[in-house]
C-alpha positions as CSV (number, residue, x, y, z in Angstrom):
1,X,56.0,16.3,-181.0
2,X,52.0,15.1,-181.7
3,X,51.3,13.5,-185.0
4,X,49.8,16.9,-186.7
5,X,53.1,18.5,-186.2
6,X,55.1,15.5,-186.9
7,X,52.6,15.2,-190.4
8,X,53.3,19.2,-191.7
9,X,57.6,18.3,-190.8
10,X,56.7,15.8,-193.2
11,X,55.4,18.1,-195.8
12,X,57.4,20.9,-195.6
13,X,60.2,18.5,-196.3
14,X,58.6,17.2,-199.8
15,X,57.4,20.5,-200.7
16,X,60.9,22.3,-200.4
17,X,62.5,19.0,-203.0
18,X,59.2,19.2,-204.8
19,X,60.1,22.9,-206.2
20,X,63.1,20.8,-208.1
21,X,60.7,18.1,-208.4
22,X,62.9,15.9,-207.1
23,X,60.9,12.8,-205.2
24,X,62.2,11.6,-202.2
25,X,62.3,8.1,-200.3
26,X,61.2,7.4,-196.7
27,X,65.0,7.6,-195.3
28,X,65.1,10.9,-197.1
29,X,62.2,12.6,-195.8
30,X,63.1,11.9,-192.2
31,X,66.7,12.9,-192.9
32,X,65.8,16.2,-194.0
33,X,62.9,16.9,-191.0
34,X,62.6,20.0,-189.5
35,X,62.7,18.3,-185.8
36,X,64.2,15.0,-184.3
37,X,61.5,12.7,-184.3
38,X,60.7,9.4,-183.5
39,X,61.1,7.1,-186.6
40,X,58.0,5.1,-185.8
41,X,55.9,7.8,-185.2
42,X,57.1,9.3,-188.4
43,X,56.5,6.1,-190.0
44,X,53.0,6.2,-189.2
45,X,52.3,10.2,-190.3
46,X,53.8,9.0,-193.9
47,X,51.7,6.0,-194.4
48,X,48.8,7.9,-193.1
49,X,49.0,11.5,-195.7
50,X,49.7,8.8,-198.7
51,X,46.5,6.5,-197.6
52,X,44.8,10.2,-197.6
53,X,46.4,11.3,-200.7
54,X,48.1,14.4,-199.5
55,X,50.9,13.2,-200.4
56,X,51.7,10.3,-203.6
57,X,53.9,7.4,-203.6
58,X,55.2,5.7,-206.9
59,X,57.4,2.9,-206.0
60,X,60.1,3.9,-202.7
61,X,59.6,7.3,-203.9
62,X,57.3,10.1,-202.3
63,X,56.7,13.3,-203.8
64,X,53.5,16.3,-203.5
65,X,52.0,15.2,-207.2
66,X,50.7,12.6,-208.5
67,X,53.4,12.0,-211.2
68,X,55.0,8.5,-212.0
69,X,57.3,10.5,-213.9
70,X,59.1,11.9,-211.1
71,X,59.9,8.8,-210.0
72,X,61.5,7.5,-213.1
73,X,63.2,10.7,-214.0
74,X,64.5,10.4,-210.3
75,X,66.1,7.4,-210.7
76,X,67.4,7.7,-214.8
77,X,68.9,11.1,-212.8
78,X,71.2,8.5,-210.8
79,X,72.1,6.4,-213.1
80,X,73.5,9.4,-215.1
81,X,75.2,11.5,-211.9
82,X,77.0,8.2,-211.0
83,X,78.5,8.4,-214.9
84,X,79.3,11.8,-214.3
85,X,80.4,11.6,-210.6
86,X,83.5,9.4,-212.0
87,X,84.3,12.2,-213.9
88,X,83.8,14.8,-211.3
89,X,86.5,12.7,-209.6
90,X,89.4,13.1,-212.0
91,X,88.3,17.3,-212.3
92,X,88.5,16.9,-208.1
93,X,91.8,15.6,-208.5
94,X,93.2,18.5,-211.0
95,X,91.5,21.4,-209.1
96,X,92.8,19.6,-205.8
97,X,96.0,20.2,-207.5
98,X,96.8,24.7,-207.5
99,X,98.0,26.3,-205.0
100,X,96.5,27.1,-202.2
101,X,93.4,24.7,-202.9
102,X,92.6,22.9,-199.5
103,X,89.5,21.1,-200.0
104,X,87.6,19.8,-203.1
105,X,83.7,19.4,-203.1
106,X,80.5,18.5,-205.5
107,X,77.7,21.1,-204.9
108,X,74.6,21.4,-206.7
109,X,72.5,19.1,-208.5
110,X,75.2,16.6,-208.6
111,X,75.7,16.5,-205.0
112,X,72.2,15.4,-204.6
113,X,72.9,12.4,-207.3
114,X,71.3,13.6,-209.7
115,X,71.9,14.4,-213.5
116,X,70.7,15.5,-216.5
117,X,71.2,16.8,-220.1
118,X,71.8,20.4,-218.6
119,X,73.2,19.8,-215.6
120,X,77.2,20.8,-214.7
121,X,79.8,19.6,-212.0
122,X,79.7,22.3,-209.7
123,X,82.3,22.7,-207.6
124,X,82.5,24.1,-204.3
125,X,85.9,25.0,-203.0
126,X,88.1,25.8,-200.6
127,X,91.1,27.4,-200.1
128,X,94.6,29.0,-198.0
129,X,93.4,31.9,-195.1
130,X,93.9,34.7,-197.8
131,X,95.1,33.0,-201.2
132,X,91.0,33.0,-202.2
133,X,91.8,35.0,-205.3
134,X,95.4,33.9,-206.5
135,X,93.5,30.3,-206.4
136,X,89.8,31.5,-207.6
137,X,92.3,33.8,-210.7
138,X,95.1,30.8,-211.5
139,X,91.3,28.4,-211.7
140,X,89.7,30.0,-214.5
141,X,93.0,30.9,-215.8
142,X,92.7,27.7,-216.3
143,X,89.1,26.7,-217.4
144,X,89.8,28.9,-220.4
145,X,91.6,26.3,-221.7
146,X,89.2,23.9,-220.9
147,X,87.2,25.6,-223.6
148,X,89.3,23.8,-226.5
149,X,88.5,20.5,-225.3
150,X,85.1,20.8,-225.1
151,X,85.5,20.4,-221.1
152,X,84.5,23.3,-219.6
153,X,81.4,22.1,-218.0
154,X,83.1,19.7,-215.7
155,X,85.4,22.5,-214.3
156,X,82.2,25.3,-212.7
157,X,84.0,26.8,-210.1
158,X,81.3,28.6,-209.2
159,X,81.9,28.9,-205.3
160,X,84.7,29.8,-203.1
161,X,85.8,30.7,-199.2
162,X,88.3,30.3,-198.0
163,X,89.8,29.3,-194.2
164,X,89.7,32.1,-192.5
165,X,86.0,32.7,-192.7
166,X,84.7,29.0,-193.1
167,X,80.8,30.0,-192.3
168,X,78.4,30.4,-194.4
169,X,76.4,33.6,-194.0
170,X,73.0,33.1,-195.2
171,X,71.3,31.0,-193.0
172,X,68.6,29.6,-194.3
173,X,67.0,26.1,-195.6
174,X,68.5,26.3,-199.3
175,X,72.1,26.8,-197.5
176,X,71.6,24.3,-195.0
177,X,70.5,21.6,-197.6
178,X,73.4,22.7,-199.8
179,X,75.8,22.2,-196.8
180,X,74.4,19.0,-195.3
181,X,74.7,17.5,-199.0
182,X,77.6,18.7,-199.9
183,X,80.1,15.8,-201.2
184,X,83.5,16.4,-200.5
185,X,86.2,14.8,-202.6
186,X,89.3,15.8,-201.5
187,X,91.1,17.7,-198.7
188,X,89.4,16.3,-196.0
189,X,90.6,18.3,-192.9
190,X,89.3,21.4,-195.0
191,X,85.8,20.1,-194.6
192,X,85.5,18.4,-191.1
193,X,86.6,22.1,-190.0
194,X,84.0,23.2,-192.4
195,X,81.4,21.1,-191.7
196,X,82.1,22.6,-187.6
197,X,82.1,26.0,-188.2
198,X,78.7,25.9,-190.2
199,X,77.1,23.1,-187.3
200,X,74.1,26.0,-187.1
201,X,72.6,22.8,-190.0
202,X,71.7,21.0,-186.8
203,X,68.5,23.5,-186.5
204,X,67.5,22.8,-189.4
205,X,67.8,19.1,-190.0
206,X,69.1,17.4,-186.5
207,X,68.8,13.9,-188.2
208,X,71.2,14.6,-190.2
209,X,74.4,13.3,-189.7
210,X,77.6,14.3,-192.4
211,X,80.7,12.0,-193.7
212,X,83.5,12.4,-195.0
213,X,84.3,8.8,-195.8
214,X,85.0,9.7,-199.0
215,X,86.8,12.8,-199.4
216,X,91.1,12.3,-200.1
217,X,93.8,14.5,-199.5
218,X,94.4,17.6,-202.0
219,X,97.1,16.3,-204.6
220,X,101.0,18.0,-203.6
221,X,103.1,18.7,-206.8
222,X,106.5,20.6,-207.4
223,X,104.3,23.6,-209.0
224,X,101.5,24.0,-205.9
225,X,104.9,23.9,-203.5
226,X,106.9,26.1,-205.5
227,X,103.5,29.2,-206.2
228,X,102.7,28.8,-202.1
229,X,106.3,29.2,-201.0
230,X,107.2,32.1,-203.5
231,X,103.8,33.8,-202.7
232,X,103.8,32.7,-198.9
233,X,104.2,36.9,-197.6
234,X,103.6,40.4,-198.2
235,X,104.2,40.3,-202.1
236,X,101.3,37.1,-202.1
237,X,98.7,39.8,-199.8
238,X,99.3,42.1,-202.2
239,X,98.9,39.8,-205.0
240,X,95.3,38.3,-203.5
241,X,93.9,42.2,-203.3
242,X,94.9,43.1,-206.3
243,X,92.7,39.9,-208.2
244,X,90.2,40.3,-206.0
245,X,89.5,44.3,-207.4
246,X,89.8,43.4,-210.4
247,X,87.3,40.0,-210.1
248,X,85.4,42.8,-208.8
249,X,84.9,45.4,-210.8
250,X,84.9,42.8,-214.1
251,X,81.8,41.4,-212.0
252,X,79.8,43.9,-211.7
253,X,80.7,45.5,-215.2
254,X,78.7,42.4,-216.3
255,X,76.0,43.1,-213.9
256,X,75.4,46.6,-214.7
257,X,75.4,45.4,-218.7
258,X,72.7,43.0,-217.4
259,X,74.5,39.8,-218.7
260,X,73.5,36.2,-218.7
261,X,74.7,32.8,-218.7
262,X,73.7,30.6,-220.9
263,X,70.6,29.2,-218.6
264,X,69.4,32.7,-218.6
265,X,70.4,34.3,-215.3
266,X,71.9,37.6,-214.7
267,X,76.0,37.8,-214.1
268,X,75.9,38.5,-210.6
269,X,78.9,37.5,-208.3
270,X,79.1,38.1,-204.8
271,X,82.5,38.7,-203.7
272,X,84.7,39.9,-200.5
273,X,88.5,38.7,-199.1
274,X,87.1,35.7,-197.9
275,X,84.2,34.3,-200.5
276,X,83.2,34.7,-204.4
277,X,80.3,32.8,-204.9
278,X,76.4,33.5,-207.1
279,X,75.0,36.9,-205.7
280,X,72.1,35.0,-202.9
281,X,69.4,37.7,-204.2
282,X,69.5,36.3,-207.2
283,X,68.4,33.0,-207.0
284,X,67.8,32.1,-203.1
285,X,65.3,35.1,-202.7
286,X,63.2,33.6,-205.8
287,X,63.3,30.5,-204.5
288,X,62.5,30.8,-200.6
289,X,59.4,32.7,-201.2
290,X,58.5,30.0,-203.2
291,X,58.8,27.6,-200.7
292,X,56.8,29.7,-198.3
293,X,54.1,29.9,-200.6
294,X,54.5,26.5,-200.9
295,X,54.3,25.4,-198.2
296,X,51.2,27.6,-196.6
297,X,49.8,25.9,-199.3
298,X,50.1,22.4,-198.8
299,X,49.2,23.5,-194.9
300,X,46.0,25.4,-196.1
301,X,44.6,22.3,-198.3
302,X,45.7,19.7,-195.5
303,X,44.0,21.5,-192.6
304,X,41.5,21.7,-194.8
305,X,41.4,18.1,-195.6
306,X,41.0,17.4,-192.4
307,X,38.3,18.7,-191.8
308,X,36.2,17.9,-194.9
């Protein structure tokens, strides 16, 4: 690639994380470049952009804005994330003990080792084929009890898929980033299959490799074994279908009434036999439009500055 192309790659990478006020370290920028660039050429391009004040460096962090507070905020967020991840590990152990749960991972900001006072522990859960809705229903019944102990923020289980359909349908930079940064805690085999099924992310991040060393096995229990044995038949299939339809009706009612969550976002769920996830039209679409505008603006600024 030309020096100019590498610089645009760097700017596009920083621009995406800039949306979240998340400055990046040099090695992180390289990992999330859109092309497999030569590292020494990448370093030269990065240093040039910083010297020309197209991007700004504070300590080890790079950003589009000259705001040293962003680097301090990220460092503080990292310390909080370490504490929250210890709690998340215990929560993942509990979740993995439920029937039909094959894999449990951390997603969202915590998976990027950042947390603040508003951060929840967001879980990404893989279930056995055609038993997602049984697993999800049991877990959400359990969550109702966590409110009694003010532990509900440790069990935000908002994204489920099952092993019958592991491919994430929405293929864009947002979903690619979430997959590339996900932290598997339980179910190494399930996530190994998940990453293989979603190897399309390499077209977005050819320098990024995913490791599963932290993932432990799911917890086995007599309760889990008994439920799985009892529902490993036509009854389980029918129950799973029924629970999906009931959940879909409930969520459609919430959306039609314009109900919002504690963060002010419309309650809307995208539901299918093999997945349950936040409606991508609510958040992803708006974020991608913002990213495209940010990239367009920064490219225009850089191209103009080259000739000034």
